[in-house]
Biopython code that builds the backbone (N, CA, C, O; Angstrom):
import numpy as np
from Bio.PDB.StructureBuilder import StructureBuilder

atoms = [
    (1, "MET", "N", (-47.856, 40.542, -10.736)),
    (1, "MET", "CA", (-47.421, 42.380, -11.484)),
    (1, "MET", "C", (-46.543, 42.720, -9.989)),
    (1, "MET", "O", (-46.515, 42.530, -8.773)),
    (2, "SER", "N", (-45.928, 43.323, -11.063)),
    (2, "SER", "CA", (-43.954, 43.388, -9.923)),
    (2, "SER", "C", (-44.954, 44.355, -9.325)),
    (2, "SER", "O", (-46.138, 44.453, -9.648)),
    (3, "ASP", "N", (-44.071, 45.309, -8.069)),
    (3, "ASP", "CA", (-44.094, 46.280, -7.364)),
    (3, "ASP", "C", (-43.449, 47.448, -8.602)),
    (3, "ASP", "O", (-44.413, 48.085, -9.029)),
    (4, "ALA", "N", (-42.686, 47.712, -8.999)),
    (4, "ALA", "CA", (-42.173, 48.090, -10.736)),
    (4, "ALA", "C", (-43.183, 49.235, -11.385)),
    (4, "ALA", "O", (-43.177, 50.413, -11.743)),
    (5, "PHE", "N", (-44.514, 47.474, -11.238)),
    (5, "PHE", "CA", (-44.863, 47.640, -11.851)),
    (5, "PHE", "C", (-46.710, 49.208, -11.792)),
    (5, "PHE", "O", (-47.381, 50.094, -12.323)),
    (6, "ILE", "N", (-46.372, 48.164, -10.479)),
    (6, "ILE", "CA", (-47.135, 48.438, -9.830)),
    (6, "ILE", "C", (-47.180, 50.338, -9.756)),
    (6, "ILE", "O", (-48.025, 51.181, -10.056)),
    (7, "ALA", "N", (-45.784, 50.378, -9.192)),
    (7, "ALA", "CA", (-45.670, 51.497, -8.865)),
    (7, "ALA", "C", (-45.849, 53.037, -9.620)),
    (7, "ALA", "O", (-46.261, 54.188, -9.473)),
    (8, "GLY", "N", (-44.960, 51.732, -10.873)),
    (8, "GLY", "CA", (-45.283, 52.926, -12.210)),
    (8, "GLY", "C", (-46.658, 53.934, -13.204)),
    (8, "GLY", "O", (-46.841, 54.937, -13.893)),
    (9, "ILE", "N", (-47.455, 52.493, -12.484)),
    (9, "ILE", "CA", (-48.994, 52.961, -13.549)),
    (9, "ILE", "C", (-49.373, 53.929, -12.003)),
    (9, "ILE", "O", (-49.900, 55.034, -12.128)),
    (10, "VAL", "N", (-49.073, 53.427, -10.740)),
    (10, "VAL", "CA", (-49.554, 55.314, -9.657)),
    (10, "VAL", "C", (-48.854, 56.292, -9.752)),
    (10, "VAL", "O", (-49.421, 57.385, -9.750)),
    (11, "VAL", "N", (-47.270, 56.227, -9.879)),
    (11, "VAL", "CA", (-47.074, 57.512, -10.657)),
    (11, "VAL", "C", (-47.214, 57.724, -12.218)),
    (11, "VAL", "O", (-46.460, 58.689, -12.345)),
    (12, "PHE", "N", (-47.648, 57.475, -13.390)),
    (12, "PHE", "CA", (-48.767, 57.591, -14.864)),
    (12, "PHE", "C", (-50.015, 58.529, -13.624)),
    (12, "PHE", "O", (-49.934, 59.709, -13.283)),
    (13, "VAL", "N", (-51.401, 57.177, -13.060)),
    (13, "VAL", "CA", (-52.058, 58.273, -13.091)),
    (13, "VAL", "C", (-51.894, 59.067, -11.974)),
    (13, "VAL", "O", (-52.826, 59.866, -11.884)),
    (14, "LEU", "N", (-51.020, 59.174, -11.020)),
    (14, "LEU", "CA", (-50.427, 60.720, -10.314)),
    (14, "LEU", "C", (-51.033, 61.670, -11.095)),
    (14, "LEU", "O", (-52.166, 62.143, -11.182)),
    (15, "ALA", "N", (-49.344, 61.914, -11.966)),
    (15, "ALA", "CA", (-49.356, 62.451, -13.077)),
    (15, "ALA", "C", (-49.709, 63.596, -13.811)),
    (15, "ALA", "O", (-49.384, 64.776, -13.939)),
    (16, "ALA", "N", (-50.888, 62.372, -14.445)),
    (16, "ALA", "CA", (-52.022, 62.808, -15.482)),
    (16, "ALA", "C", (-52.850, 63.714, -14.445)),
    (16, "ALA", "O", (-53.069, 64.916, -14.593)),
    (17, "PHE", "N", (-53.389, 62.690, -13.059)),
    (17, "PHE", "CA", (-54.429, 64.030, -12.701)),
    (17, "PHE", "C", (-53.841, 65.255, -12.224)),
    (17, "PHE", "O", (-54.612, 66.183, -11.978)),
    (18, "VAL", "N", (-52.529, 65.422, -12.042)),
    (18, "VAL", "CA", (-51.556, 66.924, -11.549)),
    (18, "VAL", "C", (-51.410, 67.229, -12.916)),
    (18, "VAL", "O", (-51.825, 68.373, -13.103)),
    (19, "GLY", "N", (-51.118, 66.854, -13.657)),
    (19, "GLY", "CA", (-51.338, 67.667, -15.086)),
    (19, "GLY", "C", (-52.540, 67.804, -15.487)),
    (19, "GLY", "O", (-52.825, 68.999, -15.405)),
    (20, "PHE", "N", (-53.238, 67.313, -15.808)),
    (20, "PHE", "CA", (-55.356, 67.916, -16.185)),
    (20, "PHE", "C", (-55.178, 69.127, -15.107)),
    (20, "PHE", "O", (-54.840, 70.271, -15.412)),
    (21, "GLU", "N", (-55.500, 68.613, -13.648)),
    (21, "GLU", "CA", (-55.771, 70.210, -13.080)),
    (21, "GLU", "C", (-55.417, 70.975, -12.657)),
    (21, "GLU", "O", (-56.165, 71.775, -12.097)),
    (22, "ILE", "N", (-53.937, 71.156, -12.705)),
    (22, "ILE", "CA", (-52.962, 72.283, -13.181)),
    (22, "ILE", "C", (-53.395, 73.240, -14.556)),
    (22, "ILE", "O", (-53.881, 74.371, -14.558)),
    (23, "ILE", "N", (-53.065, 72.437, -15.614)),
    (23, "ILE", "CA", (-53.636, 73.081, -16.806)),
    (23, "ILE", "C", (-55.019, 74.128, -16.592)),
    (23, "ILE", "O", (-55.221, 75.337, -16.707)),
    (24, "ARG", "N", (-55.625, 73.227, -16.311)),
    (24, "ARG", "CA", (-57.559, 73.249, -16.395)),
    (24, "ARG", "C", (-57.567, 75.093, -15.254)),
    (24, "ARG", "O", (-58.137, 76.146, -15.541)),
    (25, "ARG", "N", (-56.781, 74.792, -14.138)),
    (25, "ARG", "CA", (-56.540, 76.008, -13.396)),
    (25, "ARG", "C", (-55.826, 77.618, -14.846)),
    (25, "ARG", "O", (-56.270, 78.765, -14.796)),
    (26, "VAL", "N", (-54.669, 77.118, -15.962)),
    (26, "VAL", "CA", (-54.536, 77.956, -16.299)),
    (26, "VAL", "C", (-55.209, 79.293, -16.884)),
    (26, "VAL", "O", (-55.653, 78.914, -17.968)),
    (27, "PRO", "N", (-55.533, 80.711, -16.738)),
    (27, "PRO", "CA", (-55.939, 81.015, -18.042)),
    (27, "PRO", "C", (-55.648, 81.175, -19.239)),
    (27, "PRO", "O", (-54.638, 80.941, -19.903)),
    (28, "PRO", "N", (-56.961, 81.742, -19.526)),
    (28, "PRO", "CA", (-56.659, 81.649, -21.664)),
    (28, "PRO", "C", (-55.752, 82.199, -22.119)),
    (28, "PRO", "O", (-55.204, 81.763, -23.132)),
    (29, "THR", "N", (-55.240, 83.580, -21.344)),
    (29, "THR", "CA", (-54.123, 84.893, -21.908)),
    (29, "THR", "C", (-52.811, 83.672, -21.218)),
    (29, "THR", "O", (-51.589, 83.713, -21.363)),
    (30, "LEU", "N", (-53.057, 83.384, -21.000)),
    (30, "LEU", "CA", (-51.734, 82.368, -20.017)),
    (30, "LEU", "C", (-51.838, 81.430, -20.860)),
    (30, "LEU", "O", (-51.794, 80.424, -20.151)),
    (31, "HIS", "N", (-51.946, 81.106, -21.895)),
    (31, "HIS", "CA", (-51.853, 79.394, -22.821)),
    (31, "HIS", "C", (-51.451, 79.467, -23.885)),
    (31, "HIS", "O", (-51.809, 78.535, -24.606)),
    (32, "THR", "N", (-50.398, 80.711, -24.650)),
    (32, "THR", "CA", (-49.911, 80.956, -26.065)),
    (32, "THR", "C", (-48.502, 80.117, -25.684)),
    (32, "THR", "O", (-47.985, 79.154, -26.251)),
    (33, "PRO", "N", (-47.962, 81.119, -24.106)),
    (33, "PRO", "CA", (-47.497, 81.201, -23.525)),
    (33, "PRO", "C", (-46.398, 79.958, -22.528)),
    (33, "PRO", "O", (-45.247, 79.519, -22.527)),
    (34, "LEU", "N", (-47.365, 79.860, -21.968)),
    (34, "LEU", "CA", (-47.271, 77.567, -21.399)),
    (34, "LEU", "C", (-46.879, 77.263, -22.213)),
    (34, "LEU", "O", (-45.657, 77.310, -22.355)),
    (35, "MET", "N", (-47.813, 76.723, -23.316)),
    (35, "MET", "CA", (-47.812, 76.407, -24.899)),
    (35, "MET", "C", (-46.392, 76.109, -25.331)),
    (35, "MET", "O", (-46.096, 74.951, -25.627)),
    (36, "SER", "N", (-45.254, 77.341, -25.400)),
    (36, "SER", "CA", (-44.075, 76.894, -25.116)),
    (36, "SER", "C", (-43.206, 76.202, -24.896)),
    (36, "SER", "O", (-42.469, 75.578, -25.660)),
    (37, "GLY", "N", (-43.252, 76.301, -23.343)),
    (37, "GLY", "CA", (-42.445, 75.493, -22.513)),
    (37, "GLY", "C", (-43.047, 74.200, -22.297)),
    (37, "GLY", "O", (-42.378, 73.617, -21.444)),
    (38, "ALA", "N", (-43.991, 73.509, -22.683)),
    (38, "ALA", "CA", (-44.896, 72.429, -22.716)),
    (38, "ALA", "C", (-44.392, 71.683, -24.043)),
    (38, "ALA", "O", (-44.605, 70.486, -24.235)),
    (39, "ASN", "N", (-43.815, 72.377, -24.792)),
    (39, "ASN", "CA", (-43.507, 72.408, -25.862)),
    (39, "ASN", "C", (-41.500, 71.188, -25.581)),
    (39, "ASN", "O", (-40.869, 70.145, -25.756)),
    (40, "ALA", "N", (-41.555, 72.433, -25.105)),
    (40, "ALA", "CA", (-39.889, 71.598, -24.457)),
    (40, "ALA", "C", (-40.019, 71.134, -23.952)),
    (40, "ALA", "O", (-39.083, 70.340, -24.042)),
    (41, "ILE", "N", (-41.101, 70.599, -22.606)),
    (41, "ILE", "CA", (-41.099, 69.091, -21.744)),
    (41, "ILE", "C", (-41.391, 68.281, -22.393)),
    (41, "ILE", "O", (-40.928, 67.152, -22.238)),
    (42, "SER", "N", (-42.520, 68.669, -23.628)),
    (42, "SER", "CA", (-42.130, 67.801, -24.123)),
    (42, "SER", "C", (-41.586, 67.089, -25.264)),
    (42, "SER", "O", (-41.643, 65.894, -24.977)),
    (43, "GLY", "N", (-41.253, 67.192, -26.036)),
    (43, "GLY", "CA", (-38.800, 67.174, -26.529)),
    (43, "GLY", "C", (-38.203, 66.246, -25.462)),
    (43, "GLY", "O", (-37.492, 65.263, -25.674)),
    (44, "ILE", "N", (-38.689, 66.816, -24.064)),
    (44, "ILE", "CA", (-38.264, 66.589, -23.428)),
    (44, "ILE", "C", (-38.110, 64.552, -23.286)),
    (44, "ILE", "O", (-37.183, 63.747, -23.366)),
    (45, "THR", "N", (-40.019, 64.455, -22.980)),
    (45, "THR", "CA", (-40.361, 63.497, -23.171)),
    (45, "THR", "C", (-40.263, 62.620, -24.310)),
    (45, "THR", "O", (-40.327, 61.397, -24.181)),
    (46, "ILE", "N", (-40.100, 63.230, -25.485)),
    (46, "ILE", "CA", (-39.965, 62.426, -26.470)),
    (46, "ILE", "C", (-38.169, 61.976, -26.058)),
    (46, "ILE", "O", (-37.871, 60.788, -26.185)),
    (47, "VAL", "N", (-37.357, 62.715, -25.707)),
    (47, "VAL", "CA", (-35.878, 61.770, -25.784)),
    (47, "VAL", "C", (-36.753, 59.976, -24.277)),
    (47, "VAL", "O", (-36.783, 58.760, -24.471)),
    (48, "GLY", "N", (-37.173, 60.701, -23.218)),
    (48, "GLY", "CA", (-37.233, 60.066, -22.175)),
    (48, "GLY", "C", (-37.867, 58.813, -22.124)),
    (48, "GLY", "O", (-37.848, 57.856, -21.350)),
    (49, "ALA", "N", (-38.686, 59.228, -23.648)),
    (49, "ALA", "CA", (-39.711, 57.964, -23.885)),
    (49, "ALA", "C", (-38.920, 57.014, -25.135)),
    (49, "ALA", "O", (-39.378, 55.879, -25.264)),
    (50, "ILE", "N", (-38.013, 57.322, -25.862)),
    (50, "ILE", "CA", (-36.815, 56.616, -26.572)),
    (50, "ILE", "C", (-35.584, 55.653, -26.304)),
    (50, "ILE", "O", (-35.003, 54.784, -26.954)),
    (51, "ILE", "N", (-35.411, 56.433, -24.551)),
    (51, "ILE", "CA", (-35.150, 55.827, -24.393)),
    (51, "ILE", "C", (-35.346, 54.576, -23.391)),
    (51, "ILE", "O", (-34.598, 53.607, -23.525)),
    (52, "ALA", "N", (-35.961, 54.578, -22.772)),
    (52, "ALA", "CA", (-36.994, 53.474, -22.276)),
    (52, "ALA", "C", (-37.602, 52.605, -23.244)),
    (52, "ALA", "O", (-37.660, 51.378, -23.168)),
    (53, "ALA", "N", (-38.045, 53.325, -24.147)),
    (53, "ALA", "CA", (-38.462, 51.819, -25.255)),
    (53, "ALA", "C", (-37.403, 50.194, -25.557)),
    (53, "ALA", "O", (-37.580, 48.978, -25.626)),
    (54, "ALA", "N", (-35.699, 51.736, -25.710)),
    (54, "ALA", "CA", (-34.374, 51.100, -26.143)),
    (54, "ALA", "C", (-34.667, 50.076, -25.099)),
    (54, "ALA", "O", (-35.185, 48.968, -25.245)),
    (55, "LEU", "N", (-34.091, 50.856, -23.655)),
    (55, "LEU", "CA", (-34.189, 49.968, -22.959)),
    (55, "LEU", "C", (-35.635, 48.666, -21.871)),
    (55, "LEU", "O", (-35.843, 48.222, -20.742)),
    (56, "ALA", "N", (-36.123, 48.642, -23.078)),
    (56, "ALA", "CA", (-36.809, 48.146, -22.420)),
    (56, "ALA", "C", (-36.303, 46.477, -22.503)),
    (56, "ALA", "O", (-35.298, 46.112, -23.112)),
    (57, "ASP", "N", (-37.541, 45.271, -21.502)),
    (57, "ASP", "CA", (-37.319, 43.684, -21.448)),
    (57, "ASP", "C", (-38.021, 43.131, -21.759)),
    (57, "ASP", "O", (-37.915, 41.910, -21.647)),
    (58, "GLY", "N", (-39.448, 43.871, -22.482)),
    (58, "GLY", "CA", (-40.691, 42.996, -22.889)),
    (58, "GLY", "C", (-40.638, 43.643, -23.828)),
    (58, "GLY", "O", (-39.814, 44.441, -24.274)),
    (59, "TRP", "N", (-42.028, 43.093, -24.292)),
    (59, "TRP", "CA", (-42.758, 42.882, -25.425)),
    (59, "TRP", "C", (-43.338, 44.517, -24.623)),
    (59, "TRP", "O", (-43.074, 45.703, -24.818)),
    (60, "LEU", "N", (-43.955, 43.995, -23.968)),
    (60, "LEU", "CA", (-45.003, 44.880, -23.679)),
    (60, "LEU", "C", (-44.376, 46.922, -23.429)),
    (60, "LEU", "O", (-44.639, 48.034, -23.887)),
    (61, "ALA", "N", (-43.544, 46.332, -22.507)),
    (61, "ALA", "CA", (-43.222, 47.673, -22.045)),
    (61, "ALA", "C", (-42.283, 47.812, -23.833)),
    (61, "ALA", "O", (-42.206, 49.015, -24.078)),
    (62, "VAL", "N", (-42.027, 47.483, -24.289)),
    (62, "VAL", "CA", (-41.404, 48.219, -25.846)),
    (62, "VAL", "C", (-42.683, 49.166, -26.595)),
    (62, "VAL", "O", (-42.445, 50.289, -27.041)),
    (63, "VAL", "N", (-43.896, 48.612, -26.651)),
    (63, "VAL", "CA", (-45.533, 48.865, -26.614)),
    (63, "VAL", "C", (-45.595, 49.884, -26.234)),
    (63, "VAL", "O", (-45.743, 50.901, -26.912)),
    (64, "ILE", "N", (-45.462, 49.779, -24.727)),
    (64, "ILE", "CA", (-45.924, 50.986, -23.297)),
    (64, "ILE", "C", (-44.793, 52.268, -23.602)),
    (64, "ILE", "O", (-44.959, 53.265, -22.900)),
    (65, "GLY", "N", (-43.812, 52.300, -24.464)),
    (65, "GLY", "CA", (-42.876, 53.311, -24.560)),
    (65, "GLY", "C", (-42.495, 53.676, -26.534)),
    (65, "GLY", "O", (-42.653, 54.855, -26.853)),
    (66, "PHE", "N", (-42.191, 53.016, -27.300)),
    (66, "PHE", "CA", (-44.218, 52.893, -28.511)),
    (66, "PHE", "C", (-44.399, 54.094, -28.984)),
    (66, "PHE", "O", (-43.942, 54.989, -29.695)),
    (67, "LEU", "N", (-46.160, 53.393, -27.578)),
    (67, "LEU", "CA", (-47.470, 54.628, -27.181)),
    (67, "LEU", "C", (-46.695, 56.042, -27.160)),
    (67, "LEU", "O", (-46.760, 56.891, -28.049)),
    (68, "ALA", "N", (-45.949, 56.124, -25.971)),
    (68, "ALA", "CA", (-45.142, 57.240, -25.343)),
    (68, "ALA", "C", (-44.604, 57.873, -26.069)),
    (68, "ALA", "O", (-44.762, 59.091, -25.991)),
    (69, "VAL", "N", (-43.535, 57.184, -27.320)),
    (69, "VAL", "CA", (-43.031, 57.902, -28.074)),
    (69, "VAL", "C", (-43.324, 58.699, -29.841)),
    (69, "VAL", "O", (-42.764, 59.367, -30.710)),
    (70, "VAL", "N", (-44.611, 58.017, -29.498)),
    (70, "VAL", "CA", (-45.940, 58.479, -30.193)),
    (70, "VAL", "C", (-46.646, 60.154, -29.787)),
    (70, "VAL", "O", (-46.753, 61.287, -30.255)),
    (71, "PHE", "N", (-47.023, 59.271, -28.501)),
    (71, "PHE", "CA", (-47.745, 60.293, -28.102)),
    (71, "PHE", "C", (-47.136, 62.068, -27.474)),
    (71, "PHE", "O", (-47.434, 63.261, -27.423)),
    (72, "ALA", "N", (-46.638, 61.574, -27.298)),
    (72, "ALA", "CA", (-45.333, 62.563, -26.813)),
    (72, "ALA", "C", (-45.156, 64.062, -28.060)),
    (72, "ALA", "O", (-45.317, 65.282, -28.023)),
    (73, "THR", "N", (-44.590, 62.659, -29.408)),
    (73, "THR", "CA", (-44.768, 63.367, -30.727)),
    (73, "THR", "C", (-46.447, 64.094, -31.027)),
    (73, "THR", "O", (-46.378, 65.268, -31.391)),
    (74, "VAL", "N", (-47.146, 63.818, -30.971)),
    (74, "VAL", "CA", (-48.365, 64.138, -31.387)),
    (74, "VAL", "C", (-48.453, 65.181, -30.801)),
    (74, "VAL", "O", (-49.310, 65.940, -31.253)),
    (75, "ASN", "N", (-47.639, 65.682, -29.568)),
    (75, "ASN", "CA", (-48.323, 66.679, -28.449)),
    (75, "ASN", "C", (-47.194, 67.790, -28.612)),
    (75, "ASN", "O", (-47.490, 68.890, -28.144)),
    (76, "VAL", "N", (-46.188, 67.685, -29.092)),
    (76, "VAL", "CA", (-44.881, 68.524, -29.754)),
    (76, "VAL", "C", (-45.821, 69.599, -31.346)),
    (76, "VAL", "O", (-45.778, 70.769, -31.728)),
    (77, "ILE", "N", (-46.499, 68.422, -31.766)),
    (77, "ILE", "CA", (-46.027, 68.934, -33.815)),
    (77, "ILE", "C", (-47.888, 69.475, -33.091)),
    (77, "ILE", "O", (-48.331, 70.366, -33.816)),
    (78, "GLY", "N", (-48.945, 69.093, -31.866)),
    (78, "GLY", "CA", (-49.982, 69.893, -32.283)),
    (78, "GLY", "C", (-49.516, 70.842, -31.154)),
    (78, "GLY", "O", (-50.193, 71.870, -31.143)),
    (79, "GLY", "N", (-48.558, 70.798, -30.200)),
    (79, "GLY", "CA", (-48.412, 72.524, -29.336)),
    (79, "GLY", "C", (-48.121, 73.612, -30.478)),
    (79, "GLY", "O", (-48.869, 74.555, -30.738)),
    (80, "PHE", "N", (-46.611, 73.249, -31.268)),
    (80, "PHE", "CA", (-46.143, 73.577, -32.908)),
    (80, "PHE", "C", (-47.170, 74.652, -33.151)),
    (80, "PHE", "O", (-46.906, 75.854, -33.182)),
    (81, "LEU", "N", (-48.403, 74.103, -33.328)),
    (81, "LEU", "CA", (-49.908, 74.577, -34.365)),
    (81, "LEU", "C", (-50.264, 74.960, -33.872)),
    (81, "LEU", "O", (-50.254, 76.060, -34.425)),
    (82, "VAL", "N", (-50.723, 75.084, -33.059)),
    (82, "VAL", "CA", (-51.199, 75.771, -32.019)),
    (82, "VAL", "C", (-51.158, 77.211, -31.497)),
    (82, "VAL", "O", (-51.823, 78.224, -31.715)),
    (83, "THR", "N", (-49.566, 76.734, -30.320)),
    (83, "THR", "CA", (-48.600, 77.976, -31.031)),
    (83, "THR", "C", (-48.738, 78.954, -31.544)),
    (83, "THR", "O", (-48.802, 80.056, -30.998)),
    (84, "ASP", "N", (-48.820, 78.658, -32.940)),
    (84, "ASP", "CA", (-48.411, 79.942, -34.722)),
    (84, "ASP", "C", (-49.835, 80.446, -35.314)),
    (84, "ASP", "O", (-50.270, 81.341, -36.039)),
    (85, "ARG", "N", (-50.485, 78.884, -34.268)),
    (85, "ARG", "CA", (-52.306, 79.332, -34.680)),
    (85, "ARG", "C", (-52.654, 81.023, -34.035)),
    (85, "ARG", "O", (-53.072, 82.050, -34.570)),
    (86, "MET", "N", (-52.307, 80.727, -32.867)),
    (86, "MET", "CA", (-53.046, 82.154, -32.398)),
    (86, "MET", "C", (-50.852, 83.082, -32.559)),
    (86, "MET", "O", (-50.851, 84.296, -32.356)),
    (87, "LEU", "N", (-50.379, 82.871, -32.663)),
    (87, "LEU", "CA", (-49.034, 83.901, -32.648)),
    (87, "LEU", "C", (-49.500, 84.779, -34.346)),
    (87, "LEU", "O", (-49.025, 85.861, -34.691)),
    (88, "GLU", "N", (-50.439, 84.015, -35.110)),
    (88, "GLU", "CA", (-50.983, 84.075, -36.426)),
    (88, "GLU", "C", (-51.997, 85.475, -35.752)),
    (88, "GLU", "O", (-51.514, 86.606, -35.697)),
    (89, "MET", "N", (-53.045, 85.254, -35.404)),
    (89, "MET", "CA", (-53.237, 86.280, -34.735)),
    (89, "MET", "C", (-53.410, 87.706, -34.087)),
    (89, "MET", "O", (-54.493, 88.280, -33.976)),
    (90, "PHE", "N", (-52.104, 88.231, -33.646)),
    (90, "PHE", "CA", (-51.546, 89.184, -33.165)),
    (90, "PHE", "C", (-50.171, 89.216, -34.646)),
    (90, "PHE", "O", (-48.996, 89.128, -34.289)),
    (91, "LYS", "N", (-50.463, 89.333, -36.081)),
    (91, "LYS", "CA", (-49.367, 89.935, -36.427)),
    (91, "LYS", "C", (-50.611, 90.879, -36.924)),
    (91, "LYS", "O", (-51.819, 90.663, -36.826)),
    (92, "ARG", "N", (-49.640, 92.444, -37.717)),
    (92, "ARG", "CA", (-50.180, 93.269, -38.647)),
    (92, "ARG", "C", (-50.619, 92.943, -40.639)),
    (92, "ARG", "O", (-49.926, 92.910, -41.656)),
    (93, "VAL", "N", (-51.861, 92.792, -40.400)),
    (93, "VAL", "CA", (-52.755, 93.211, -41.352)),
    (93, "VAL", "C", (-52.163, 94.225, -42.529)),
    (93, "VAL", "O", (-52.627, 95.365, -42.490)),
    (94, "PRO", "N", (-51.156, 93.930, -43.609)),
    (94, "PRO", "CA", (-50.298, 94.074, -43.658)),
    (94, "PRO", "C", (-51.333, 95.944, -44.954)),
    (94, "PRO", "O", (-52.111, 95.648, -45.862)),
    (95, "GLY", "N", (-50.980, 97.640, -44.602)),
    (95, "GLY", "CA", (-52.074, 98.250, -45.489)),
    (95, "GLY", "C", (-53.217, 98.736, -43.748)),
    (95, "GLY", "O", (-54.100, 99.585, -43.626)),
    (96, "LYS", "N", (-52.594, 97.673, -42.638)),
    (96, "LYS", "CA", (-54.258, 97.959, -42.500)),
    (96, "LYS", "C", (-53.833, 98.571, -40.781)),
    (96, "LYS", "O", (-53.199, 98.061, -39.858)),
    (97, "PRO", "N", (-54.644, 100.080, -40.974)),
    (97, "PRO", "CA", (-54.132, 100.725, -39.690)),
    (97, "PRO", "C", (-54.091, 100.791, -38.498)),
    (97, "PRO", "O", (-55.255, 100.518, -38.207)),
    (98, "LYS", "N", (-53.558, 100.967, -37.551)),
    (98, "LYS", "CA", (-53.836, 100.468, -36.717)),
    (98, "LYS", "C", (-55.051, 100.598, -35.233)),
    (98, "LYS", "O", (-55.075, 99.715, -34.376)),
]
sb = StructureBuilder()
sb.init_structure("model")
sb.init_model(0)
sb.init_chain("A")
sb.init_seg("    ")
for serial, (resi, resn, name, xyz) in enumerate(atoms, 1):
    if name == "N":
        sb.init_residue(resn, " ", resi, " ")
    sb.init_atom(name, np.array(xyz, "f"), 0.0, 1.0, " ", f" {name:<3s}", serial, name[0])
structure = sb.get_structure()
């Protein structure tokens, strides 16, 4: 294995660990506002994954880039659905008093 591949795996594992620890410690009242920010970051991730997949040299890099695009897209769609559902909970029902 090349040094660049091992360095990439190390960065991936560290990023996954740090991301998990940060999200785990967020209080529930902040999840909806943070989800909107996470959607923006995931949109940037999609662009980066597309570029990485397009510039890939071998078939393994293309597959990993494609999976990155798929996972980031699922994350964006899921984030928008969760945010929309959470915001629906705060809408007033017509005809119902305060």
